[in-house]
C-alpha atoms as a printed R data frame, in Angstrom:
    type eleno elety resid chain resno       x       y       z
1   ATOM     1    CA   MET     A     1 -31.731  20.342   5.742
2   ATOM     2    CA   ALA     A     2 -31.730  18.446   9.014
3   ATOM     3    CA   GLY     A     3 -35.038  17.255  10.418
4   ATOM     4    CA   ILE     A     4 -36.738  18.981  13.365
5   ATOM     5    CA   LEU     A     5 -36.893  17.016  16.615
6   ATOM     6    CA   ASP     A     6 -39.826  17.008  19.025
7   ATOM     7    CA   SER     A     7 -38.753  19.285  21.877
8   ATOM     8    CA   LYS     A     8 -41.566  17.967  24.110
9   ATOM     9    CA   THR     A     9 -40.137  14.434  24.119
10  ATOM    10    CA   ARG     A    10 -37.038  13.209  25.861
11  ATOM    11    CA   PHE     A    11 -34.618  11.855  23.275
12  ATOM    12    CA   ILE     A    12 -31.021  10.991  22.572
13  ATOM    13    CA   ASP     A    13 -30.004  11.772  19.015
14  ATOM    14    CA   PHE     A    14 -26.545  10.828  17.802
15  ATOM    15    CA   VAL     A    15 -24.613  10.353  14.560
16  ATOM    16    CA   ILE     A    16 -21.654   8.142  13.662
17  ATOM    17    CA   THR     A    17 -18.904  10.356  12.246
18  ATOM    18    CA   PRO     A    18 -17.069   9.445   9.013
19  ATOM    19    CA   GLU     A    19 -14.086   8.344  11.101
20  ATOM    20    CA   GLY     A    20 -16.354   6.160  13.221
21  ATOM    21    CA   LYS     A    21 -17.833   4.577  10.095
22  ATOM    22    CA   ARG     A    22 -14.327   3.919   8.755
23  ATOM    23    CA   GLN     A    23 -13.352   2.185  11.993
24  ATOM    24    CA   MET     A    24 -16.567   0.160  12.013
25  ATOM    25    CA   ALA     A    25 -15.925  -0.979   8.433
26  ATOM    26    CA   SER     A    26 -12.429  -2.141   9.352
27  ATOM    27    CA   GLY     A    27 -13.558  -3.772  12.617
28  ATOM    28    CA   ASP     A    28 -11.504  -1.355  14.752
29  ATOM    29    CA   PHE     A    29 -14.352   0.662  16.302
30  ATOM    30    CA   ARG     A    30 -14.155   0.729  20.113
31  ATOM    31    CA   ALA     A    31 -16.355   3.051  22.180
32  ATOM    32    CA   GLU     A    32 -14.369   3.416  25.412
33  ATOM    33    CA   PHE     A    33 -14.889   6.982  26.638
34  ATOM    34    CA   ALA     A    34 -17.671   9.542  26.559
35  ATOM    35    CA   SER     A    35 -17.648  13.324  26.936
36  ATOM    36    CA   PHE     A    36 -20.441  15.857  27.354
37  ATOM    37    CA   THR     A    37 -20.700  19.469  26.299
38  ATOM    38    CA   ASP     A    38 -22.997  22.409  26.966
39  ATOM    39    CA   ALA     A    39 -21.779  24.323  23.911
40  ATOM    40    CA   GLN     A    40 -25.323  24.433  22.490
41  ATOM    41    CA   ALA     A    41 -27.116  25.030  25.805
42  ATOM    42    CA   PHE     A    42 -28.994  28.253  26.596
43  ATOM    43    CA   TYR     A    43 -28.624  29.777  30.063
44  ATOM    44    CA   ASP     A    44 -30.520  32.464  31.921
45  ATOM    45    CA   LYS     A    45 -28.331  34.581  34.173
46  ATOM    46    CA   GLY     A    46 -28.690  33.241  37.692
47  ATOM    47    CA   LEU     A    47 -31.399  30.726  36.700
48  ATOM    48    CA   GLY     A    48 -29.429  27.975  35.004
49  ATOM    49    CA   ALA     A    49 -30.489  26.326  31.737
50  ATOM    50    CA   LYS     A    50 -33.617  27.593  30.007
51  ATOM    51    CA   ASP     A    51 -36.618  25.378  29.339
52  ATOM    52    CA   ALA     A    52 -35.842  23.229  26.280
53  ATOM    53    CA   THR     A    53 -39.473  23.015  25.163
54  ATOM    54    CA   ASP     A    54 -39.458  26.651  24.040
55  ATOM    55    CA   ARG     A    55 -36.898  26.115  21.293
56  ATOM    56    CA   ILE     A    56 -36.588  24.253  18.020
57  ATOM    57    CA   TYR     A    57 -33.993  21.473  17.889
58  ATOM    58    CA   PHE     A    58 -32.606  20.028  14.675
59  ATOM    59    CA   GLN     A    59 -31.207  16.548  14.201
60  ATOM    60    CA   VAL     A    60 -27.573  16.172  15.116
61  ATOM    61    CA   MET     A    61 -25.166  16.693  12.221
62  ATOM    62    CA   GLU     A    62 -21.492  16.274  11.450
63  ATOM    63    CA   ARG     A    63 -19.359  19.192  12.665
64  ATOM    64    CA   PRO     A    64 -15.652  19.979  12.067
65  ATOM    65    CA   GLU     A    65 -15.152  20.013  15.856
66  ATOM    66    CA   ASN     A    66 -15.818  16.264  15.912
67  ATOM    67    CA   ILE     A    67 -12.248  15.741  14.660
68  ATOM    68    CA   ILE     A    68  -9.692  16.356  17.410
69  ATOM    69    CA   VAL     A    69  -7.137  13.602  16.854
70  ATOM    70    CA   LEU     A    70  -6.207  13.117  13.207
71  ATOM    71    CA   GLU     A    71  -5.988   9.428  12.387
72  ATOM    72    CA   LYS     A    72  -3.304   7.895  10.178
73  ATOM    73    CA   ASP     A    73  -2.402   4.593   8.592
74  ATOM    74    CA   ASP     A    74   0.685   2.511   9.396
75  ATOM    75    CA   SER     A    75   2.784   4.412   6.851
76  ATOM    76    CA   GLY     A    76   2.178   7.727   8.607
77  ATOM    77    CA   LYS     A    77  -0.202   9.067   5.960
78  ATOM    78    CA   LEU     A    78  -3.195  10.884   7.399
79  ATOM    79    CA   ILE     A    79  -6.613   9.390   6.723
80  ATOM    80    CA   GLU     A    80  -8.402  11.431   4.074
81  ATOM    81    CA   THR     A    81 -10.287  14.200   5.809
82  ATOM    82    CA   LYS     A    82 -11.596  17.697   5.177
83  ATOM    83    CA   PHE     A    83 -10.265  19.998   7.893
84  ATOM    84    CA   ALA     A    84 -11.126  23.377   6.342
85  ATOM    85    CA   VAL     A    85 -13.725  24.845   4.000
86  ATOM    86    CA   SER     A    86 -11.472  24.655   0.957
87  ATOM    87    CA   SER     A    87  -8.752  22.205   2.045
88  ATOM    88    CA   SER     A    88  -8.506  18.430   2.349
89  ATOM    89    CA   ILE     A    89  -5.891  15.856   3.352
90  ATOM    90    CA   VAL     A    90  -5.304  13.045   0.867
91  ATOM    91    CA   GLY     A    91  -2.427  10.720   1.727
92  ATOM    92    CA   ASP     A    92   0.471  12.910   2.844
93  ATOM    93    CA   ALA     A    93  -0.476  15.917   0.680
94  ATOM    94    CA   ILE     A    94  -2.780  18.876   1.246
95  ATOM    95    CA   PHE     A    95  -5.195  19.725  -1.566
96  ATOM    96    CA   THR     A    96  -7.129  22.942  -2.025
97  ATOM    97    CA   THR     A    97 -10.361  23.529  -3.942
98  ATOM    98    CA   THR     A    98 -10.307  26.100  -6.715
99  ATOM    99    CA   GLN     A    99 -13.174  27.346  -8.844
100 ATOM   100    CA   SER     A   100 -12.770  26.991 -12.599
101 ATOM   101    CA   SER     A   101 -15.122  27.687 -15.492
102 ATOM   102    CA   ASP     A   102 -15.875  23.974 -15.826
103 ATOM   103    CA   LEU     A   103 -15.803  22.321 -12.389
104 ATOM   104    CA   ASN     A   104 -14.202  22.355  -8.996
105 ATOM   105    CA   GLN     A   105 -10.619  21.167  -9.169
106 ATOM   106    CA   LEU     A   106  -8.413  19.840  -6.378
107 ATOM   107    CA   LEU     A   107  -4.866  21.141  -6.611
108 ATOM   108    CA   SER     A   108  -1.915  20.003  -4.475
109 ATOM   109    CA   SER     A   109  -0.671  22.893  -2.358
110 ATOM   110    CA   THR     A   110   3.005  23.852  -2.454
111 ATOM   111    CA   GLY     A   111   5.350  26.520  -1.163
112 ATOM   112    CA   ASP     A   112   3.995  29.184   1.175
113 ATOM   113    CA   GLU     A   113   0.439  27.917   0.742
114 ATOM   114    CA   PHE     A   114   1.457  24.458   1.958
115 ATOM   115    CA   SER     A   115   3.319  25.913   4.958
116 ATOM   116    CA   SER     A   116   0.284  27.973   5.920
117 ATOM   117    CA   LEU     A   117  -2.175  25.097   5.507
118 ATOM   118    CA   SER     A   118   0.028  22.604   7.382
119 ATOM   119    CA   ASN     A   119   0.223  24.998  10.335
120 ATOM   120    CA   GLU     A   120  -3.547  25.435  10.156
121 ATOM   121    CA   LEU     A   121  -4.010  21.671  10.155
122 ATOM   122    CA   ILE     A   122  -1.791  21.149  13.203
123 ATOM   123    CA   SER     A   123  -3.461  23.940  15.205
124 ATOM   124    CA   ALA     A   124  -6.961  22.741  14.196
125 ATOM   125    CA   SER     A   125  -6.886  20.005  16.850
126 ATOM   126    CA   ILE     A   126  -6.514  22.554  19.651
127 ATOM   127    CA   TYR     A   127  -9.179  24.810  18.148
128 ATOM   128    CA   HIS     A   128 -11.632  21.926  17.743
129 ATOM   129    CA   PHE     A   129 -11.001  20.764  21.314
130 ATOM   130    CA   GLN     A   130 -11.769  24.244  22.638
131 ATOM   131    CA   ARG     A   131 -14.891  24.525  20.479
132 ATOM   132    CA   ASN     A   132 -16.331  21.357  21.996
133 ATOM   133    CA   GLY     A   133 -16.881  23.103  25.334
134 ATOM   134    CA   LEU     A   134 -16.486  19.857  27.278
135 ATOM   135    CA   ILE     A   135 -17.972  19.628  30.778
136 ATOM   136    CA   SER     A   136 -15.777  18.477  33.648
137 ATOM   137    CA   SER     A   137 -17.008  15.781  36.026
138 ATOM   138    CA   ARG     A   138 -15.467  17.681  38.951
139 ATOM   139    CA   GLU     A   139 -15.619  21.362  39.743
140 ATOM   140    CA   TYR     A   140 -12.180  22.952  39.550
141 ATOM   141    CA   ALA     A   141 -11.477  26.345  41.065
142 ATOM   142    CA   GLY     A   142  -8.275  28.091  40.105
143 ATOM   143    CA   ASP     A   143  -6.105  28.873  37.131
144 ATOM   144    CA   SER     A   144  -6.719  26.177  34.517
145 ATOM   145    CA   SER     A   145  -4.468  27.727  31.855
146 ATOM   146    CA   PHE     A   146  -1.652  25.709  30.397
147 ATOM   147    CA   GLY     A   147   1.850  26.594  29.282
148 ATOM   148    CA   PHE     A   148   5.478  25.567  29.222
149 ATOM   149    CA   GLU     A   149   8.873  27.235  29.245
150 ATOM   150    CA   LEU     A   150  11.712  26.807  26.768
151 ATOM   151    CA   ASP     A   151  14.965  28.672  26.358
152 ATOM   152    CA   SER     A   152  13.927  29.859  22.895
153 ATOM   153    CA   ALA     A   153  10.862  29.937  20.674
154 ATOM   154    CA   SER     A   154  11.846  26.627  19.048
155 ATOM   155    CA   ALA     A   155  13.998  23.581  19.757
156 ATOM   156    CA   ALA     A   156  16.387  22.659  16.960
157 ATOM   157    CA   PHE     A   157  18.571  19.544  16.770
158 ATOM   158    CA   THR     A   158  21.375  18.963  14.276
159 ATOM   159    CA   ILE     A   159  23.313  15.942  13.080
160 ATOM   160    CA   SER     A   160  27.034  16.582  12.570
161 ATOM   161    CA   ASN     A   161  29.962  14.373  11.611
162 ATOM   162    CA   SER     A   162  30.503  13.265  15.216
163 ATOM   163    CA   ILE     A   163  27.332  14.040  17.236
164 ATOM   164    CA   PRO     A   164  25.182  12.150  18.047
165 ATOM   165    CA   PHE     A   165  26.991   9.423  16.060
166 ATOM   166    CA   PRO     A   166  30.722   9.248  16.982
167 ATOM   167    CA   LEU     A   167  31.746   7.832  13.578
168 ATOM   168    CA   GLY     A   168  29.336   9.938  11.536
169 ATOM   169    CA   PRO     A   169  25.735   9.418  10.398
170 ATOM   170    CA   GLY     A   170  26.848   7.309   7.430
171 ATOM   171    CA   GLN     A   171  27.781   4.495   9.820
172 ATOM   172    CA   LYS     A   172  24.221   4.331  11.168
173 ATOM   173    CA   THR     A   173  22.334   3.564   7.969
174 ATOM   174    CA   ILE     A   174  20.525   0.236   7.888
175 ATOM   175    CA   ASN     A   175  18.273  -1.713   5.566
176 ATOM   176    CA   VAL     A   176  14.820  -2.200   7.085
177 ATOM   177    CA   ASN     A   177  15.166  -5.955   6.443
178 ATOM   178    CA   ASN     A   178  18.050  -6.005   8.924
179 ATOM   179    CA   ALA     A   179  16.389  -3.852  11.568
180 ATOM   180    CA   GLU     A   180  14.761  -5.257  14.708
181 ATOM   181    CA   PRO     A   181  11.021  -5.948  14.290
182 ATOM   182    CA   PHE     A   182   8.571  -5.080  17.050
183 ATOM   183    CA   LEU     A   183   8.864  -8.467  18.752
184 ATOM   184    CA   LEU     A   184  12.638  -8.103  19.175
185 ATOM   185    CA   ASP     A   185  12.859  -4.334  19.667
186 ATOM   186    CA   SER     A   186  15.084  -3.430  22.622
187 ATOM   187    CA   LYS     A   187  12.798  -0.517  23.521
188 ATOM   188    CA   LEU     A   188   9.835  -2.845  24.115
189 ATOM   189    CA   THR     A   189  11.169  -6.164  25.402
190 ATOM   190    CA   HIS     A   190  10.618  -5.191  29.063
191 ATOM   191    CA   LEU     A   191   6.857  -4.849  28.522
192 ATOM   192    CA   PRO     A   192   4.622  -7.741  29.722
193 ATOM   193    CA   ASN     A   193   3.258  -8.543  26.248
194 ATOM   194    CA   LEU     A   194   6.765  -9.110  24.870
195 ATOM   195    CA   GLN     A   195   8.297 -11.178  27.664
196 ATOM   196    CA   PHE     A   196  10.303 -14.319  26.858
197 ATOM   197    CA   LEU     A   197   7.961 -17.217  27.730
198 ATOM   198    CA   PRO     A   198   9.472 -20.583  26.786
199 ATOM   199    CA   PRO     A   199   7.101 -23.558  27.232
200 ATOM   200    CA   VAL     A   200   7.463 -25.673  30.395
201 ATOM   201    CA   ASN     A   201   6.124 -28.994  31.590
202 ATOM   202    CA   GLU     A   202   3.308 -29.266  34.133
203 ATOM   203    CA   ASP     A   203   5.841 -29.747  36.942
204 ATOM   204    CA   GLY     A   204   7.613 -26.513  35.942
205 ATOM   205    CA   SER     A   205  10.633 -28.161  34.362
206 ATOM   206    CA   ALA     A   206  11.938 -26.959  31.008
207 ATOM   207    CA   TYR     A   207  10.211 -28.433  27.982
208 ATOM   208    CA   GLY     A   208  13.315 -27.899  25.881
209 ATOM   209    CA   ASN     A   209  16.240 -25.588  25.241
210 ATOM   210    CA   TYR     A   210  15.102 -22.205  23.913
211 ATOM   211    CA   THR     A   211  17.185 -19.123  23.232
212 ATOM   212    CA   ASP     A   212  15.938 -15.624  23.971
213 ATOM   213    CA   ILE     A   213  16.715 -13.772  20.730
214 ATOM   214    CA   ARG     A   214  15.277 -10.435  21.892
215 ATOM   215    CA   ASN     A   215  17.488  -7.392  22.283
216 ATOM   216    CA   THR     A   216  17.339  -6.602  26.014
217 ATOM   217    CA   SER     A   217  19.780  -3.681  26.023
218 ATOM   218    CA   LYS     A   218  17.135  -1.168  27.210
219 ATOM   219    CA   GLU     A   219  15.271  -3.056  29.912
220 ATOM   220    CA   SER     A   220  16.275  -0.777  32.802
221 ATOM   221    CA   TRP     A   221  16.432   2.982  33.353
222 ATOM   222    CA   ASP     A   222  20.247   2.807  33.512
223 ATOM   223    CA   ASP     A   223  20.219   1.143  30.072
224 ATOM   224    CA   ILE     A   224  18.097   3.967  28.666
225 ATOM   225    CA   LYS     A   225  20.259   6.659  30.299
226 ATOM   226    CA   ASN     A   226  23.382   5.049  28.910
227 ATOM   227    CA   HIS     A   227  21.884   5.184  25.416
228 ATOM   228    CA   LEU     A   228  20.523   8.737  25.650
229 ATOM   229    CA   GLY     A   229  23.444  10.134  27.633
230 ATOM   230    CA   TYR     A   230  23.792  10.590  31.386
231 ATOM   231    CA   PHE     A   231  24.336  14.341  31.072
232 ATOM   232    CA   ALA     A   232  20.648  15.030  30.550
233 ATOM   233    CA   PHE     A   233  19.674  13.395  33.850
234 ATOM   234    CA   ASP     A   234  22.610  13.237  36.282
235 ATOM   235    CA   ASP     A   235  23.973  16.796  36.192
236 ATOM   236    CA   LYS     A   236  21.764  19.833  36.690
237 ATOM   237    CA   ASP     A   237  24.027  22.217  34.779
238 ATOM   238    CA   GLN     A   238  25.788  19.902  32.348
239 ATOM   239    CA   SER     A   239  24.892  20.357  28.685
240 ATOM   240    CA   ILE     A   240  26.454  20.053  25.283
241 ATOM   241    CA   GLU     A   241  27.040  23.825  25.172
242 ATOM   242    CA   ASN     A   242  29.540  23.855  28.049
243 ATOM   243    CA   SER     A   243  31.296  20.569  27.349
244 ATOM   244    CA   THR     A   244  35.066  20.915  26.882
245 ATOM   245    CA   SER     A   245  35.085  18.006  24.417
246 ATOM   246    CA   VAL     A   246  32.703  19.695  21.966
247 ATOM   247    CA   ARG     A   247  33.193  22.650  19.646
248 ATOM   248    CA   ARG     A   248  30.613  24.897  17.998
249 ATOM   249    CA   ASP     A   249  30.512  25.118  14.212
250 ATOM   250    CA   THR     A   250  28.104  26.859  11.889
251 ATOM   251    CA   SER     A   251  26.378  25.482   8.832
252 ATOM   252    CA   GLY     A   252  24.499  28.277   7.103
253 ATOM   253    CA   ASP     A   253  22.117  29.726   9.681
254 ATOM   254    CA   PHE     A   254  22.405  26.714  11.998
255 ATOM   255    CA   GLU     A   255  24.733  26.016  14.891
256 ATOM   256    CA   VAL     A   256  26.296  22.562  14.766
257 ATOM   257    CA   PHE     A   257  28.233  20.720  17.467
258 ATOM   258    CA   ASN     A   258  31.240  18.514  16.643
259 ATOM   259    CA   ARG     A   259  33.936  16.670  18.527
260 ATOM   260    CA   GLU     A   260  36.751  18.997  19.559
261 ATOM   261    CA   ASN     A   261  40.028  18.637  17.653
262 ATOM   262    CA   LEU     A   262  42.420  15.959  18.945
263 ATOM   263    CA   VAL     A   263  39.733  14.449  21.208
264 ATOM   264    CA   PRO     A   264  39.833  10.624  20.866
265 ATOM   265    CA   VAL     A   265  36.941   9.044  18.968
266 ATOM   266    CA   ASP     A   266  36.000   6.833  21.912
267 ATOM   267    CA   THR     A   267  35.553   9.826  24.257
268 ATOM   268    CA   PRO     A   268  31.914   9.933  25.501
269 ATOM   269    CA   LEU     A   269  30.290  13.091  24.191
270 ATOM   270    CA   PRO     A   270  27.042  14.627  25.434
271 ATOM   271    CA   LYS     A   271  24.090  14.510  23.079
272 ATOM   272    CA   GLU     A   272  21.769  17.395  22.406
273 ATOM   273    CA   PHE     A   273  18.682  17.519  24.590
274 ATOM   274    CA   LYS     A   274  16.033  20.114  25.367
275 ATOM   275    CA   THR     A   275  14.123  20.565  28.611
276 ATOM   276    CA   PHE     A   276  10.515  21.768  28.650
277 ATOM   277    CA   ASN     A   277   9.177  23.014  31.971
278 ATOM   278    CA   PHE     A   278   5.402  22.896  32.333
279 ATOM   279    CA   VAL     A   279   4.697  25.946  34.445
280 ATOM   280    CA   LYS     A   280   0.900  25.848  34.219
281 ATOM   281    CA   ASN     A   281  -1.194  22.730  33.892
282 ATOM   282    CA   SER     A   282  -4.541  21.279  34.859
283 ATOM   283    CA   GLU     A   283  -5.354  19.509  38.088
284 ATOM   284    CA   TYR     A   284  -5.265  16.146  36.310
285 ATOM   285    CA   LYS     A   285  -2.191  16.848  34.155
286 ATOM   286    CA   ASN     A   286  -3.644  15.057  31.134
287 ATOM   287    CA   LEU     A   287  -1.519  15.690  28.052
288 ATOM   288    CA   LEU     A   288  -2.341  14.857  24.436
289 ATOM   289    CA   PHE     A   289   0.558  14.750  21.986
290 ATOM   290    CA   GLN     A   290   0.295  14.753  18.200
291 ATOM   291    CA   ILE     A   291   3.657  15.010  16.461
292 ATOM   292    CA   TYR     A   292   3.969  15.697  12.738
293 ATOM   293    CA   GLU     A   293   6.749  15.609  10.183
294 ATOM   294    CA   VAL     A   294   6.286  18.532   7.792
295 ATOM   295    CA   SER     A   295   8.487  18.793   4.709
296 ATOM   296    CA   SER     A   296   7.844  21.916   2.672
297 ATOM   297    CA   GLY     A   297   9.536  23.116  -0.499
298 ATOM   298    CA   SER     A   298   9.138  25.852  -3.051
299 ATOM   299    CA   SER     A   299   6.142  26.136  -5.380
300 ATOM   300    CA   VAL     A   300   8.245  24.722  -8.239
301 ATOM   301    CA   ASP     A   301   9.822  21.895  -6.254
302 ATOM   302    CA   VAL     A   302   9.147  18.526  -7.896
303 ATOM   303    CA   ASN     A   303  10.868  16.449  -5.202
304 ATOM   304    CA   PRO     A   304   8.240  13.897  -4.041
305 ATOM   305    CA   THR     A   305   9.482  14.190  -0.440
306 ATOM   306    CA   GLN     A   306   8.662  17.913  -0.376
307 ATOM   307    CA   ASN     A   307   5.301  19.462   0.477
308 ATOM   308    CA   THR     A   308   4.191  16.460   2.521
309 ATOM   309    CA   ILE     A   309   2.870  16.062   6.053
310 ATOM   310    CA   LYS     A   310   3.004  12.835   8.048
311 ATOM   311    CA   LYS     A   311   2.010  11.978  11.578
312 ATOM   312    CA   LEU     A   312   4.687  10.234  13.624
313 ATOM   313    CA   ASP     A   313   4.059   7.225  15.849
314 ATOM   314    CA   ILE     A   314   4.462   7.470  19.619
315 ATOM   315    CA   VAL     A   315   5.324   4.236  21.442
316 ATOM   316    CA   ASP     A   316   4.852   4.109  25.216
317 ATOM   317    CA   GLY     A   317   8.118   2.667  26.523
318 ATOM   318    CA   GLY     A   318   6.843   2.303  30.082
319 ATOM   319    CA   LEU     A   319   7.375   3.837  33.518
320 ATOM   320    CA   PHE     A   320  10.762   3.690  35.245
321 ATOM   321    CA   TYR     A   321  11.990   4.821  38.662
322 ATOM   322    CA   ASP     A   322  15.251   6.604  39.428
323 ATOM   323    CA   GLU     A   323  15.672   7.000  43.195
324 ATOM   324    CA   SER     A   324  18.980   8.843  42.693
325 ATOM   325    CA   ASP     A   325  17.613  11.608  40.434
326 ATOM   326    CA   PRO     A   326  19.388  14.852  41.535
327 ATOM   327    CA   ASN     A   327  16.317  16.940  40.718
328 ATOM   328    CA   GLY     A   328  13.960  14.877  42.859
329 ATOM   329    CA   ARG     A   329  11.897  13.723  39.885
330 ATOM   330    CA   PHE     A   330  11.957   9.993  40.477
331 ATOM   331    CA   GLU     A   331   9.311   8.752  38.033
332 ATOM   332    CA   LYS     A   332  10.302   8.650  34.353
333 ATOM   333    CA   GLN     A   333   7.690   7.942  31.699
334 ATOM   334    CA   VAL     A   334   9.482   7.156  28.439
335 ATOM   335    CA   PHE     A   335   7.980   7.689  24.979
336 ATOM   336    CA   TYR     A   336   9.670   6.826  21.691
337 ATOM   337    CA   VAL     A   337   8.733   8.923  18.647
338 ATOM   338    CA   GLY     A   338   9.397   7.642  15.138
339 ATOM   339    CA   LYS     A   339   8.051   5.814  12.108
340 ATOM   340    CA   VAL     A   340   6.878   2.300  11.299
341 ATOM   341    CA   PHE     A   341   8.324   0.630   8.203
342 ATOM   342    CA   PHE     A   342   7.472  -2.740   6.696
343 ATOM   343    CA   ASP     A   343  10.231  -5.032   5.434
344 ATOM   344    CA   ASP     A   344  10.082  -7.411   2.470
345 ATOM   345    CA   PHE     A   345   8.229  -9.952   4.640
346 ATOM   346    CA   ASN     A   346   5.597  -7.347   5.607
347 ATOM   347    CA   THR     A   347   6.882  -7.349   9.189
348 ATOM   348    CA   PRO     A   348   6.504  -3.979  10.972
349 ATOM   349    CA   THR     A   349   9.638  -2.328  12.306
350 ATOM   350    CA   PHE     A   350   9.688   0.795  14.455
351 ATOM   351    CA   VAL     A   351  12.481   3.298  13.770
352 ATOM   352    CA   ASN     A   352  13.057   5.693  16.667
353 ATOM   353    CA   ILE     A   353  13.747   9.346  15.708
354 ATOM   354    CA   PHE     A   354  13.821  10.919  19.149
355 ATOM   355    CA   THR     A   355  12.873  10.083  22.730
356 ATOM   356    CA   MET     A   356  10.679  11.984  25.193
357 ATOM   357    CA   VAL     A   357  11.044  11.501  28.946
358 ATOM   358    CA   MET     A   358   8.241  12.898  31.151
359 ATOM   359    CA   ASP     A   359   9.255  13.347  34.776
């Protein structure tokens, strides 16, 4: 049981969470921001907070609400954590505690149980954030609710034999040893930390002949639009659904888009994109994204890629300006979502899965 604190003495009592201890052990602990809550305060109606000396206070203890952002390692596996009474994350699997006649056993969840627990894990961050009862530094009057609009309840993307890869997805496979590492990645070379800085003499003259081996194909907004497809940004009503060069096919319960018959292979085709409209947001418009890859299978599935959950990496690609945007949204904040892989030389390489543009 936690110790009882002296309510007649001013004190600050704090505890380092397990995640904080892990970061301290690895030398990564950085205390940069602080937040305050009145979740445990007692108020009298119309009188404000009640006198603290009339109550018993216990030492601070670890609470589930302390975990809002789930941490992961470079492979995308979540750091081992207990997010529910009977469930824990170990690696990329979810384990549940069961009572047996001998001892408590941890069993890997599968099937419907895994789907339910993975959804619970993802929604836990929002629940924990709300339970913190954080205090704002500025008084805000008005509707502080948050929401966004989408054409349907979910956004689905498909890969066909011609979209988004004109010659088929098989032509886009690559060995991680041949992929661009972080230092040469075209999505990052415009950032200050990755600029080409050949050495020069004191008088400014070239010290020697050096070649810039970076991929600079995405240094401007036009470069990024050309890669993603102009249709998503230049035409208000243009989309893959009403393109005359694309046909709709079905694959099971999914709708798939392919190149229309007799359309030349080199014909530019629109790529799938989805637009989210934030109709309600806070005064400060602070957004926190956590994106997960959930692969669930049946309870008898022995495929090691099934029944796993991984957290994807989000790389800030920088802020760009488009003065000719037809919608009047001139600032474009680009984020790349994907995974980090290590090649045979232990060099990290970022593989982009999809791109988010906030404007």
